C-alpha positions in Angstrom: -163.2 -160.9 -72.9 -166.3 -163.1 -72.8 -164.9 -164.9 -69.7 -164.1 -161.6 -68.1 -167.7 -160.4 -68.6 -169.1 -163.6 -67.0 -166.8 -163.3 -64.0 -167.6 -159.6 -63.5 -171.3 -160.3 -63.9 -171.2 -163.0 -61.2 -169.4 -160.6 -58.8 -171.8 -157.9 -59.5 -174.7 -160.2 -58.7 -173.0 -161.1 -55.5 -172.8 -157.5 -54.5 -176.5 -156.9 -55.3 -177.3 -159.9 -53.0 -175.6 -158.3 -50.0 -178.6 -156.6 -48.6 -180.4 -160.0 -48.2 -177.2 -161.4 -46.7 -177.0 -158.5 -44.3 -180.6 -159.0 -43.3 -180.0 -162.6 -42.5 -177.0 -161.6 -40.4 -179.2 -159.2 -38.4 -177.6 -156.1 -39.9 -179.9 -153.0 -40.2 -179.5 -149.7 -41.9 -179.2 -146.7 -39.6 -177.0 -145.5 -36.8 -173.9 -143.4 -36.6 -170.2 -143.9 -36.2 -167.6 -141.3 -34.8 -164.1 -141.5 -36.3 -161.1 -139.6 -34.7 -158.1 -138.0 -36.4 -155.4 -135.7 -35.0 -155.0 -133.6 -38.2 -157.5 -132.0 -40.4 -158.3 -133.3 -43.9 -156.7 -131.2 -46.6 -158.9 -131.9 -49.6 -161.8 -134.1 -50.7 -161.2 -133.4 -54.4 -160.8 -136.9 -55.9 -158.4 -135.6 -58.5 -156.0 -134.3 -55.9 -156.5 -136.1 -52.5 -153.8 -138.8 -52.1 -153.1 -139.6 -48.4 -154.0 -142.1 -45.8 -156.6 -139.8 -44.1 -158.7 -138.7 -47.0 -158.5 -141.9 -49.2 -161.4 -143.8 -47.7 -163.5 -140.6 -47.3 -163.1 -139.7 -51.0 -163.9 -143.3 -52.0 -167.1 -143.1 -49.9 -168.2 -139.9 -51.6 -167.7 -141.0 -55.2 -168.2 -143.6 -57.8 -166.1 -144.5 -60.8 -166.3 -146.9 -63.8 -164.7 -149.8 -61.9 -164.2 -150.6 -58.2 -163.3 -153.6 -56.1 -165.2 -156.3 -54.4 -165.5 -155.4 -50.7 -162.5 -156.4 -48.7 -160.5 -157.7 -51.7 -158.5 -156.5 -54.6 -160.8 -158.1 -57.2 -162.1 -155.7 -59.8 -165.9 -155.4 -60.3 -168.0 -152.9 -62.2 -169.2 -149.7 -60.5 -170.7 -147.1 -62.8 -170.0 -149.4 -65.7 -172.9 -151.7 -66.6 -170.7 -153.5 -69.1 -167.5 -153.1 -71.1 -165.4 -154.6 -73.9 -161.7 -154.6 -74.7 -160.5 -154.8 -78.3 -158.4 -157.8 -79.4 -155.3 -155.6 -79.6 -155.9 -154.4 -76.0 -155.9 -150.8 -77.0 -159.6 -149.8 -77.1 -162.0 -149.9 -74.1 -165.7 -149.3 -74.5 -167.8 -148.9 -71.4 -171.6 -148.7 -71.1 -172.6 -146.8 -68.0 -175.5 -147.6 -65.7 -178.8 -145.7 -66.3 -180.4 -143.6 -63.6 -177.3 -143.0 -61.4 -177.5 -139.7 -59.6 -174.9 -137.2 -58.4 -175.5 -135.8 -54.9 -176.8 -132.7 -56.6 -179.6 -134.7 -58.1 -178.4 -134.7 -61.7 -178.1 -138.0 -63.7 -174.6 -139.2 -64.4 -173.8 -139.2 -68.2 -170.9 -140.5 -70.2 -169.7 -136.9 -70.8 -169.2 -136.6 -67.0 -166.7 -139.6 -67.1 -164.8 -138.0 -70.0 -164.7 -134.6 -68.2 -163.5 -136.1 -65.0 -160.7 -138.1 -66.6 -159.6 -135.1 -68.7 -159.6 -133.0 -65.5 -157.2 -135.3 -63.7 -154.7 -135.2 -66.6 -154.9 -131.5 -67.3 -151.8 -129.7 -66.0 -153.8 -126.9 -64.3 -155.3 -129.5 -61.9 -151.8 -130.5 -60.7 -153.0 -134.0 -59.9 -150.4 -136.3 -58.4 -152.1 -139.1 -60.4 -151.5 -137.6 -63.8 -149.0 -140.2 -64.8 -151.4 -143.1 -64.2 -153.2 -142.1 -67.5 -150.1 -141.9 -69.6 -151.2 -144.7 -72.0 -154.3 -142.8 -73.2 -153.9 -141.3 -76.7 -153.2 -137.6 -76.4 -151.6 -137.7 -73.0 -148.3 -136.2 -74.1 -150.0 -133.4 -75.9 -152.2 -132.5 -73.0 -149.3 -132.6 -70.5 -147.3 -130.4 -72.8 -150.1 -127.8 -72.9 -150.8 -128.4 -76.6 -154.3 -129.9 -76.1 -157.2 -129.2 -73.7 -158.6 -132.8 -73.9 -157.3 -136.3 -74.4 -157.7 -137.4 -78.0 -158.3 -141.0 -76.9 -161.2 -140.2 -74.7 -164.7 -139.7 -76.0 -168.4 -140.1 -75.3 -170.2 -141.2 -78.5 -173.5 -141.0 -76.6 -174.9 -140.4 -73.1 -174.3 -144.0 -72.1 -171.0 -144.8 -73.9 -167.4 -144.0 -72.9 -164.6 -144.9 -75.3 -160.9 -145.0 -74.3 -158.2 -145.5 -76.8 -154.6 -146.3 -75.7 -151.3 -145.9 -77.4 -150.3 -149.4 -76.3 -151.9 -152.2 -74.3 -151.8 -151.3 -70.6 -152.0 -154.1 -68.0 -153.0 -151.6 -65.3 -155.8 -149.7 -67.1 -158.8 -151.3 -65.3 -157.1 -150.8 -62.0 -156.5 -147.1 -62.9 -160.2 -146.7 -63.7 -161.0 -148.0 -60.2 -158.8 -145.4 -58.4 -160.2 -142.5 -56.5 -158.7 -140.2 -59.1 -161.0 -141.7 -61.7 -164.1 -140.7 -59.7 -166.8 -139.0 -61.8 -167.7 -135.5 -60.7 -170.1 -132.9 -62.2 -168.5 -130.1 -64.1 -171.0 -127.6 -62.8 -170.0 -128.2 -59.2 -166.3 -127.8 -60.1 -167.0 -124.6 -62.0 -169.1 -123.3 -59.1 -166.4 -123.9 -56.4 -163.2 -123.6 -58.4 -160.1 -124.3 -56.3 -162.4 -124.8 -53.3 -164.2 -127.8 -54.8 -162.1 -130.0 -52.5 -164.1 -128.5 -49.6 -167.4 -128.8 -51.3 -167.2 -132.2 -53.1 -170.1 -133.6 -55.2 -170.0 -137.2 -56.3 -172.2 -140.2 -56.8 -171.0 -142.4 -54.0 -172.8 -144.0 -51.0 -172.2 -141.0 -48.7 -172.5 -137.3 -49.3 -170.7 -134.5 -47.4 -173.2 -132.4 -45.4 -170.9 -130.5 -43.0 -167.2 -129.5 -42.8 -166.1 -127.3 -40.0 -162.4 -126.8 -40.6 -160.3 -128.0 -37.7 -163.3 -129.5 -35.9 -165.3 -132.1 -37.8 -166.7 -133.5 -41.0 -170.1 -135.1 -41.4 -171.1 -137.6 -44.1 -174.6 -138.9 -44.4 -176.0 -141.8 -46.4 -177.0 -140.8 -49.9 -180.5 -142.0 -50.2 -180.3 -142.1 -54.1 -177.2 -144.3 -54.2 -177.5 -146.8 -57.0 -176.5 -149.9 -55.0 -179.6 -151.2 -53.2 -179.3 -151.5 -49.4 -175.9 -149.7 -49.3 -174.4 -148.2 -47.2 -175.5 -149.4 -43.7 -174.7 -146.3 -41.6 -176.9 -143.2 -41.7 -174.1 -140.9 -40.6 -170.3 -140.8 -40.1 -168.9 -138.0 -38.0 -165.1 -137.4 -38.3 -163.8 -135.5 -35.3 -160.6 -133.5 -35.9 -157.9 -132.5 -33.4 -157.8 -135.5 -31.2 -154.4 -136.7 -30.1 -154.3 -140.5 -30.5 -154.1 -141.1 -26.7 -157.1 -138.8 -26.1 -159.0 -140.6 -28.9 -158.4 -144.0 -27.3 -159.6 -142.7 -24.0 -162.8 -141.3 -25.7 -163.3 -144.7 -27.4 -163.1 -146.5 -24.1 -165.6 -144.0 -22.6 -168.0 -144.3 -25.5 -167.3 -141.0 -27.3 -165.4 -142.4 -30.4 -166.1 -145.5 -32.4 -163.1 -145.8 -34.7 -159.5 -144.7 -34.2 -158.5 -143.1 -37.5 -154.8 -142.8 -36.3 -154.8 -146.4 -35.0 -153.8 -147.5 -31.5 -151.2 -145.2 -29.9 -147.9 -147.2 -29.8 -147.4 -146.5 -26.1 -150.7 -148.2 -25.3 -150.6 -151.0 -27.9 -149.2 -153.8 -25.6 -151.7 -152.9 -22.8 -154.6 -153.0 -25.3 -153.6 -156.3 -26.8 -153.2 -157.9 -23.4 -156.6 -156.7 -22.2 -159.1 -159.6 -22.6 -162.0 -157.3 -23.5 -160.4 -154.4 -25.5 -158.3 -156.8 -27.6 -161.5 -158.2 -29.0 -162.2 -154.7 -30.6 -158.9 -154.8 -32.5 -158.8 -155.8 -36.2 -155.5 -156.7 -37.8 -154.3 -157.6 -41.3 -151.4 -157.2 -43.7 -151.0 -154.4 -46.1 -149.2 -154.0 -49.4 -147.1 -151.4 -47.6 -143.5 -150.1 -47.4 -142.3 -147.4 -45.1 -139.1 -145.7 -46.4 -136.8 -142.7 -46.2 -136.6 -140.6 -49.3 -133.4 -138.7 -50.4 -133.9 -135.9 -52.8 -131.6 -136.7 -55.7 -131.8 -133.2 -57.0 -130.3 -131.7 -53.8 -126.7 -131.9 -52.7 -125.2 -134.0 -51.3 -127.9 -136.6 -52.2 -127.2 -136.1 -55.9 -124.3 -138.5 -55.2 -125.3 -142.2 -55.1 -122.5 -143.0 -52.6 -124.2 -140.7 -50.1 -127.5 -142.4 -50.7 -125.9 -145.9 -50.3 -124.3 -144.7 -47.1 -127.6 -143.8 -45.6 -129.0 -147.2 -46.6 -126.2 -148.8 -44.7 -126.5 -146.6 -41.6 -130.1 -147.4 -40.6 -130.8 -150.0 -37.9 -134.1 -151.3 -39.2 -134.4 -154.0 -36.6 -134.3 -151.4 -33.8 -137.0 -149.4 -35.5 -139.3 -152.5 -35.8 -138.9 -153.1 -32.1 -139.9 -149.5 -31.4 -143.3 -150.2 -32.9 -143.9 -153.4 -30.9 -142.7 -155.6 -33.8 -145.7 -154.7 -35.9 -143.6 -154.8 -39.1 -140.8 -156.7 -40.8 -137.5 -155.0 -42.0 -137.6 -154.1 -45.7 -134.8 -154.2 -48.3 -136.6 -153.1 -51.5 -139.6 -150.9 -52.5 -142.0 -153.8 -53.1 -143.6 -155.6 -50.1 -143.1 -159.3 -49.9 -146.6 -160.3 -51.0 -146.5 -158.1 -54.1 -145.9 -159.8 -57.5 -142.4 -159.0 -58.6 -140.8 -159.0 -55.1 -137.3 -160.4 -55.3 -136.9 -163.0 -52.5 -133.2 -163.5 -53.4 -132.3 -159.9 -53.0 -130.5 -159.1 -49.7 -130.4 -155.3 -49.9 -127.9 -153.1 -48.2 -126.5 -154.5 -44.9 -126.5 -152.5 -41.7 -122.8 -151.5 -41.8 -122.0 -148.0 -40.2 -118.3 -148.5 -40.9 -118.8 -149.1 -44.6 -121.3 -146.2 -44.6 -118.6 -143.8 -43.2 -116.2 -145.0 -45.8 -118.6 -144.3 -48.6 -119.2 -140.8 -47.2 -115.4 -140.1 -47.1 -115.2 -141.4 -50.7 -117.9 -139.0 -51.7 -116.0 -136.1 -50.2 -117.6 -135.9 -46.8 -115.2 -137.5 -44.3 -116.7 -135.3 -41.5 -120.3 -135.8 -42.7 -122.7 -133.0 -43.4 -125.8 -131.3 -42.0 -129.3 -131.8 -43.5 -133.0 -131.9 -42.6 -135.3 -134.9 -42.0 -139.0 -134.3 -42.4 -141.6 -136.5 -40.6 -145.3 -136.6 -39.7 -145.9 -135.4 -36.2 -148.1 -138.3 -35.0 -146.5 -140.9 -32.8 -144.5 -143.1 -33.4 -143.1 -141.1 -36.3 -141.2 -138.5 -34.4 -139.6 -141.2 -32.3 -138.7 -143.2 -35.4 -137.2 -140.0 -36.9 -135.1 -139.7 -33.7 -133.9 -143.2 -34.2 -132.9 -142.5 -37.8 -131.3 -139.3 -36.6 -129.1 -141.2 -34.1 -128.1 -143.7 -36.8 -127.1 -140.9 -39.2 -125.2 -139.1 -36.5 -123.1 -142.2 -36.0 -121.7 -141.8 -39.5 -121.3 -138.1 -39.3 -124.6 -136.8 -40.7 -126.4 -134.3 -38.6 -130.1 -134.5 -39.5 -132.3 -131.8 -38.0 -135.8 -133.1 -37.6 -138.8 -131.2 -38.9 -141.8 -132.8 -37.3 -144.9 -131.4 -39.0 -148.5 -132.1 -39.9 -149.1 -134.7 -42.6 -150.3 -132.2 -45.1 -147.2 -130.0 -44.5 -144.8 -132.9 -45.0 -146.6 -133.9 -48.2 -146.4 -130.4 -49.5 -142.7 -130.2 -48.7 -142.1 -133.5 -50.5 -143.8 -132.2 -53.6 -141.4 -129.2 -53.8 -138.1 -130.2 -55.4 -136.1 -127.7 -53.3 -137.7 -128.1 -49.9 -137.2 -131.6 -48.3 -133.8 -133.2 -48.5 -135.0 -136.3 -46.6 -138.4 -137.6 -45.5 -139.4 -140.4 -43.2 -142.6 -141.6 -44.9 -144.2 -143.1 -41.7 -147.9 -142.2 -41.5 -147.8 -141.5 -45.2 -145.9 -144.7 -46.2 -146.9 -146.2 -49.5 -149.8 -148.7 -49.5 -150.7 -150.1 -52.9 -153.5 -148.3 -54.7 -153.9 -151.6 -56.6 -152.1 -155.0 -56.4 -149.6 -154.5 -59.2 -145.9 -153.7 -59.0 -146.5 -150.8 -61.4 -148.2 -148.9 -58.6 -145.0 -149.0 -56.5 -143.2 -147.4 -59.4 -145.1 -144.7 -61.3 -146.4 -142.4 -58.6 -143.5 -142.7 -56.2 -140.4 -143.6 -58.2 -141.2 -142.9 -61.8 -140.6 -139.7 -63.8 -144.4 -139.0 -63.8 -144.4 -138.7 -60.0 -141.4 -136.4 -60.0 -143.5 -133.3 -60.5 -144.8 -130.4 -58.4 -147.4 -131.8 -56.1 -146.3 -135.4 -56.8 -145.4 -138.2 -54.4 -142.0 -139.0 -55.9 -140.3 -137.2 -53.0 -136.9 -138.5 -54.0 -137.4 -136.7 -57.4 -135.8 -139.7 -58.9 -136.2 -140.1 -62.7 -134.2 -142.7 -64.7 -135.0 -142.7 -68.4 -133.7 -146.3 -68.9 -135.9 -147.6 -66.1 -138.8 -145.6 -67.4 -138.5 -147.4 -70.7 -138.4 -150.8 -68.9 -141.5 -149.8 -66.9 -143.4 -148.9 -70.1 -142.5 -152.2 -71.6 -143.7 -154.0 -68.4 -147.0 -152.1 -68.4 -147.6 -153.0 -72.1 -147.6 -156.7 -71.3 -151.4 -157.0 -70.8 -151.5 -160.6 -72.2 -152.0 -163.0 -69.2 -149.7 -165.4 -70.9 -146.8 -163.0 -70.2 -147.5 -162.6 -66.5 -144.3 -164.4 -65.4 -142.2 -162.5 -67.9 -143.8 -159.2 -66.7 -143.1 -160.0 -63.0 -139.4 -160.8 -63.9 -139.1 -157.5 -65.6 -140.5 -155.7 -62.6 -138.1 -157.5 -60.3 -135.2 -156.3 -62.5 -136.6 -152.7 -62.4 -136.8 -152.5 -58.6 -133.3 -154.0 -58.0 -131.9 -151.5 -60.5 -133.6 -148.7 -58.6 -132.0 -150.0 -55.4 -128.6 -149.8 -57.1 -129.4 -146.0 -57.5 -130.6 -145.9 -53.9 -133.1 -143.0 -54.0 -134.8 -144.6 -51.0 -133.9 -146.4 -47.9 -136.7 -149.0 -47.4 -137.2 -149.5 -43.7 -140.1 -151.8 -43.0 -143.3 -153.5 -44.2 -146.0 -152.8 -41.7 -149.0 -154.8 -40.5 -152.1 -152.8 -39.7 -154.1 -152.8 -36.4 -157.3 -150.8 -36.2 -159.5 -150.5 -33.1 -163.3 -149.8 -32.9 -165.9 -149.5 -30.2 -168.4 -152.2 -29.3 -171.2 -150.0 -30.9 -170.0 -150.6 -34.5 -169.1 -153.8 -36.3 -168.3 -155.3 -39.7 -166.1 -158.1 -40.8 -162.3 -157.6 -40.3 -161.9 -156.4 -43.8 -164.3 -153.5 -43.2 -161.6 -152.1 -40.9 -158.6 -153.5 -42.8 -159.6 -153.0 -46.4 -156.8 -153.3 -49.0 -158.3 -150.6 -51.3 -160.6 -148.5 -49.1 -157.6 -147.5 -46.9 -157.9 -147.3 -44.0 -161.6 -148.2 -43.7 -164.5 -149.4 -45.9 -167.1 -147.1 -44.4 -169.8 -148.6 -46.6 -169.5 -152.0 -44.9 -169.4 -150.8 -41.3 -172.7 -150.9 -39.4 -174.1 -149.8 -36.1 -175.2 -152.6 -33.7 -177.9 -150.4 -32.2 -179.5 -149.4 -35.6 -183.3 -149.5 -35.3 
């Protein structure tokens, strides 16, 4: 633990030195950036928001005990001034920074941390992140409605937070760095109730000053933010309702600075060939997998033979070509750069004949009719049509329901609504760089709840027990053993085939010549998709 403290202290010192480094680089505070999106933001409640579009906004409005060094997946302290972990790995004690202010002007206390974490787990919140906190003592009782607070969570004084676990948890510090662990003031939640997501109050680098539904959001620099010199921008305006092609045109004409929905696929090749505009494109890899879910609670997808048939029916190579080869075909839930990825696993082959035979064996020699949900932003409708053609070739008639991101997410969180979902635009990108994160919320029993992201509604008790064992391996000496166990878990999941993994995508984001930042400001592994706090205006005075 002493070594951990020293490393974290060094990283914290580096963060505090950033303003001087920024000055040396000629970066000044001030200026504005305009970001474009087609769809409106659904919620900015950190306990609930869980999609591509609101993730970086929520992260910019809030602070939590832990966070990540900018542009990396390295943990550093945020609200925490210091912390200790007991020798048995089950008790965490955090000391929080003094003088940190919420946007409403009140100082952040340890009780606010306890309140916020309790709120995420409480069933009435219906947080999709509830399962992340399963190792805290009292979790089962609260989820069952037998307790209002977590027994393992307390604030002995205004500056101390104590967290007691039922077993060591290798993911706990990562969980405390998630948006869901953001600290919010109880009085603001009480004031706004269910509408708190439209009136968020946090302690982050930006505060929300305007939200005109369907039109725009405005975030302004929080002048009392506890990190000196941060953020750089005075204001971020998020414009809503812009089709990606229109947004690109506005960027080229000077009306937009950052493309929230990325480069329209139809214009990608032209942009990358242009000697000037290609300079404004940032690219990088994500811990990402795009996939098709099959609802195992709905017929005929309750039959594993049907799910395997779908896996064998999809021409993934063709789909990758459709998006200008900005991805690699996937054969398992984990992306190749994630610990636990099985390099030897070949997955299901593209074999329509075998797929048809499996359907006949399952009692569907003539196929069947179903629905395929997808997000309505290009290229997702076109990818859904490609999937539709592949399914038709084995006798499955899939009617496409191309809807807004929020509507698809809502349909996925209802066990009886969405038989199949193409995840594109909402595909899973790791919340933190650990294989556990590709299980719990999207394939684990804890995610198979109303409002959750386990859209396959897959829950395997034997695999759940294996996952609990893996997460309890917090000793670094067991890293190799833990990774081997996760490899076994994901291959067993593929035997059950609740998903058809399609591709692992690279990310390309485009910005105007008026704003800048290093590449990781626009391709940040944990501030998905953007690290607004590290983007600056070139014309700041």
